[in-house]
Structure formats: C-alpha cells, structure tokens
C-alpha positions as CSV (number, residue, x, y, z in Angstrom):
1,N,0.2,0.2,-0.1
2,M,3.0,2.7,0.9
3,V,4.7,1.7,-2.4
4,T,0.9,2.5,-4.5
5,R,0.5,5.5,-2.2
6,C,3.9,7.1,-3.3
7,A,3.6,5.8,-6.8
8,E,0.1,7.6,-7.0
9,S,1.6,10.7,-5.6
10,L,4.5,11.0,-7.8
11,K,2.4,10.3,-11.3
12,D,2.8,14.2,-12.2
13,T,6.3,14.4,-11.4
14,Y,6.9,11.1,-13.4
15,E,5.4,13.2,-16.3
16,R,7.1,16.1,-15.9
17,I,10.6,14.3,-15.5
18,R,9.7,12.7,-18.9
19,L,8.6,16.1,-21.0
20,K,12.1,17.3,-19.3
21,M,14.0,14.2,-20.8
22,T,12.4,14.8,-24.2
23,M,13.9,18.5,-24.4
24,L,17.4,17.2,-23.5
25,G,19.7,16.9,-26.4
26,L,21.2,14.0,-25.2
27,V,19.3,10.9,-23.4
28,H,20.9,7.5,-22.3
29,C,18.6,4.4,-22.8
30,D,19.1,0.6,-22.4
31,E,17.1,-2.4,-22.7
32,T,16.8,-4.5,-19.4
33,G,14.3,-7.3,-19.4
34,S,12.1,-8.4,-16.5
35,R,9.7,-11.2,-15.5
36,V,5.9,-9.5,-15.1
37,D,2.9,-11.5,-14.3
38,G,4.8,-14.6,-15.8
39,K,6.1,-12.9,-19.2
40,T,9.2,-11.0,-20.1
41,C,8.8,-7.3,-20.8
42,W,11.4,-5.3,-23.0
43,G,11.2,-2.4,-25.0
44,S,13.7,-1.6,-27.8
45,Y,15.1,1.9,-28.2
46,W,15.6,1.2,-31.9
47,K,11.8,1.6,-32.3
48,Y,12.7,5.6,-31.6
49,Q,13.1,6.8,-35.6
50,D,13.0,10.3,-34.5
51,V,16.2,10.5,-32.8
52,T,20.1,9.8,-33.5
53,H,21.4,6.8,-32.1
54,A,24.7,6.0,-30.5
55,I,25.6,2.4,-29.7
56,C,27.6,2.1,-26.4
57,C,31.0,0.6,-27.5
58,A,31.9,-0.5,-23.8
59,H,29.3,-3.6,-24.9
60,L,31.0,-3.8,-28.5
61,L,34.6,-4.3,-26.6
62,R,33.0,-7.6,-24.6
63,E,31.2,-8.9,-27.7
64,L,34.9,-8.5,-29.3
65,N,37.0,-9.9,-26.5
66,G,34.5,-13.0,-26.7
67,V,35.0,-13.4,-29.9
68,I,39.2,-13.1,-29.7
69,E,39.1,-15.4,-26.6
70,N,36.8,-17.9,-28.6
71,H,37.5,-17.8,-32.1
72,P,41.4,-16.9,-32.4
73,E,41.2,-17.4,-36.5
74,Q,39.1,-14.2,-36.6
75,T,41.7,-11.7,-37.0
76,W,39.4,-9.0,-37.7
77,A,38.2,-8.8,-34.0
78,A,41.4,-7.5,-32.2
79,R,41.8,-4.7,-35.3
80,F,38.1,-3.5,-34.5
81,K,38.9,-3.6,-30.4
82,K,42.0,-1.8,-31.5
83,L,40.3,0.8,-33.7
84,L,37.8,1.6,-31.1
85,L,40.3,2.2,-28.6
86,D,42.2,4.2,-30.9
87,M,39.4,6.3,-31.6
88,K,38.1,6.6,-27.9
89,K,42.0,7.7,-26.8
90,V,41.7,10.7,-30.2
91,R,38.2,11.6,-29.0
92,D,39.3,11.9,-25.4
93,K,42.7,14.0,-26.1
94,A,40.6,16.5,-28.4
95,L,38.4,17.2,-25.1
96,L,41.0,17.8,-22.9
97,S,42.4,20.2,-25.4
98,D,39.0,21.9,-25.3
99,K,38.4,21.3,-29.1
100,D,34.9,21.0,-30.6
101,E,35.7,18.0,-33.0
102,V,38.1,15.3,-33.8
103,S,40.4,16.6,-37.0
104,Y,39.4,15.6,-40.8
105,Y,42.5,13.5,-40.7
106,H,41.4,11.3,-37.7
107,R,37.7,11.2,-38.7
108,H,38.8,10.0,-42.3
109,K,41.6,7.6,-41.2
110,F,39.3,5.8,-38.6
111,D,36.5,6.2,-41.6
112,M,38.8,3.8,-44.0
113,E,40.5,1.7,-41.4
114,Y,36.5,0.8,-40.2
115,D,35.4,0.0,-43.8
116,A,38.8,-2.4,-44.2
117,I,38.1,-4.3,-41.0
118,I,34.2,-5.0,-42.1
119,K,35.6,-5.9,-45.3
120,T,37.9,-8.6,-43.7
121,A,35.3,-9.7,-41.4
122,Y,33.0,-10.6,-44.3
123,E,35.7,-12.6,-45.8
124,E,36.5,-14.3,-42.8
125,N,32.9,-15.4,-42.4
126,P,31.2,-16.0,-45.4
127,L,27.6,-17.0,-45.3
128,P,27.1,-20.5,-45.2
129,E,25.4,-22.2,-48.3
130,T,22.5,-23.9,-48.4
131,P,20.6,-26.4,-50.4
132,A,18.8,-25.3,-53.5
133,K,15.8,-26.9,-52.3
134,K,15.7,-25.3,-49.3
135,R,13.8,-22.1,-48.8
136,G,14.3,-19.3,-46.1
137,R,16.9,-17.3,-44.9
138,K,20.4,-18.3,-44.2
139,K,21.0,-18.8,-40.8
140,K,24.1,-16.6,-39.8
141,S,26.5,-17.5,-36.9
142,K,26.7,-15.2,-33.7
143,V,30.5,-13.6,-35.4
144,L,28.6,-12.7,-38.4
145,N,25.5,-11.4,-36.8
146,L,27.7,-9.1,-34.8
147,I,29.8,-8.1,-38.0
148,C,26.3,-7.4,-40.0
149,R,25.5,-5.2,-36.9
150,L,28.9,-3.3,-36.8
151,D,28.1,-2.5,-41.0
152,N,24.7,-1.7,-40.5
153,Y,25.2,0.5,-37.9
154,K,28.5,2.2,-38.5
155,E,27.3,5.6,-37.8
156,S,25.4,5.1,-34.6
157,V,29.0,3.3,-33.7
158,C,31.0,6.1,-34.5
159,L,28.8,9.3,-33.2
160,F,31.1,9.6,-30.2
161,L,33.8,10.6,-32.5
162,K,31.7,12.9,-34.7
163,N,29.9,14.4,-31.6
164,L,32.1,14.8,-28.4
165,S,28.8,15.2,-26.2
166,V,28.2,11.6,-26.8
167,P,30.2,9.5,-24.5
168,F,31.8,6.2,-25.5
169,D,29.8,4.1,-23.1
170,N,26.1,4.1,-22.0
171,N,27.1,3.0,-18.1
172,Q,24.5,6.0,-17.1
173,A,21.8,3.7,-18.3
174,E,23.2,1.0,-16.8
175,R,24.0,2.3,-13.5
176,D,20.4,4.0,-13.3
177,L,18.8,0.3,-14.5
178,R,20.7,-2.0,-11.9
179,M,18.3,-1.8,-9.3
180,V,15.7,-3.4,-11.9
181,K,18.2,-6.1,-12.3
182,V,18.7,-6.5,-8.2
183,K,14.6,-6.3,-7.4
184,T,14.4,-9.1,-10.0
185,K,17.1,-11.6,-8.7
186,V,15.8,-11.0,-5.3
187,S,12.2,-11.0,-6.0
188,G,12.4,-13.3,-9.4
189,C,9.7,-11.0,-11.1
190,F,6.8,-8.9,-10.6
191,R,3.4,-10.3,-9.9
192,S,1.7,-7.4,-12.1
193,E,2.3,-5.1,-14.4
194,E,1.1,-2.4,-12.4
195,G,3.5,-3.4,-9.4
196,A,6.3,-3.1,-11.8
197,Q,5.1,0.5,-13.3
198,E,4.8,1.3,-9.6
199,Y,8.1,0.4,-9.1
200,L,9.8,1.7,-11.7
201,T,7.9,5.0,-11.1
202,I,9.5,5.8,-7.7
203,M,13.0,4.2,-9.2
204,S,12.7,7.0,-11.7
205,Y,12.1,9.7,-9.2
206,I,14.8,8.8,-6.9
207,G,17.2,8.6,-9.8
208,S,16.1,11.9,-10.7
209,A,16.6,13.4,-7.0
210,R,19.9,11.8,-7.2
211,K,20.9,13.4,-9.7
212,H,19.8,16.8,-8.2
213,G,22.0,16.4,-4.7
214,I,18.7,14.8,-3.0
215,N,19.2,11.6,-1.1
216,A,16.4,8.5,-1.6
217,F,15.2,8.6,1.9
218,T,14.4,12.8,1.6
219,A,13.0,12.8,-1.6
220,I,10.5,9.7,-1.1
221,R,9.5,11.4,2.8
222,E,8.6,14.7,0.6
223,A,6.6,12.5,-1.8
224,L,4.6,10.8,0.5
225,N,4.3,14.4,2.3
226,G,2.7,15.6,-1.1
227,N,6.0,17.7,-2.3
228,P,7.8,15.3,-5.0
229,D,8.4,18.5,-6.9
230,I,11.3,19.3,-4.6
231,I,13.4,17.9,-7.2
232,F,12.9,20.5,-9.8
233,N,13.3,23.6,-6.8
C-alpha cells in the first residue's frame, strides 16, 4: 500500500521528468528485461525513429573480447577492438584540449580503417551455403551477426567520435537500471504490470532526485508529504 501511495503521488512529477528528458540533447537508454506476471517485458530503443542513436562501445568491446578469446582465427576482431580504443584515445585528447571536434585527418583515417576491417570480417565469415531446394533466410553465426550489426550501424558506432557530447559508453543508463535487475534477482518477478510500473515510477523519481543532490530518503519523504517536485527546486 505504501508503494502504491508513493507511486500515485508521483504521477505528475514522473510525467514532468519525462517531458524534461524529451527536451534534452542527449538521453541514455538501455534494454533491460524483467519478468512481469510470468512474461518477459522489454522495449527496444530502436523503435524510436526520430532520434540519432549511439551504440555503447563498452558493450562492443565485451563482444569483441568474446570473439578474440573463443575464435582466435578471427583476425578482424582484434583490429576492430584496437580501432575503437584508438578512436576513444583521439576523442579524449580532443576533449582535454577543449576542441569542438576531432580533426578531419583522424575522422577520415578511422573511417577508412573501419570499412577495411568490415571487409576482412566478411571475407573470414562468408554466408553458409544452403541446399538449392531449401527455402528461407540463411542462418548466420553469432560472429557474423555481430559483423552485420557493425556494418549496418556504423554511424551509431562512430557517433561518439563525430559528436563529442556523446559518450563512448552507456554506463549512465546501466547504473540507473541496475536496481531493476537487483529487484528481479531478489523477488524473481513482479506479480503484475501495475506493480512493475509503480516500482519503475518510484525508481525514476529517486534517480532524478539523486542527480539533483537529494538522497532517496528525503525524496520519498517529500513525495509522501505531497511535495515531490522538490527535485526541481
């Protein structure tokens, strides 16, 4: 009952937070699945068509490390990992020098290297042959799926280099969503969609409060006292 009461008091504030986020130039998003009423609920950020997407390169590094460790014959993976780290190094150096952008020389150099690595990757991972009589899409390996993503979403992978306000990773979203995974581990699932939404409303409010220097206890106390908009003061 206390959770429901708190969530109810935050409805207007929650909407105000959402509206403020839509006005920002940069928003962190991530996909985190959770069991709700025996089902897995999850929404993909790629459904948003009217925004410019940036892919978390920290995630890519983990996938590339997996390829390097499990498929040592894949020469392209180590090259792509080095490319990402070189791009980050140049970007960080530009930021330290208070520059607005990375030089054309480096952008062009990295662009050419990116395409060359993808070409090698496809050569090392040709599509498997399927019998002529068999219909349907050819099944791709996990490695080939990764290569296709890197190829198709090149602009999103490299956005952190072309727009210095975009970070290399998506750690902010992961930190904000971590408690959802903790809740799932402890409780197993949410019994209803309403309960899940109430929890997410409260956690969104607490996360916003912390970013404004207000601790969780104070934020919840003020919400229950009818003063949730304290986080905007």
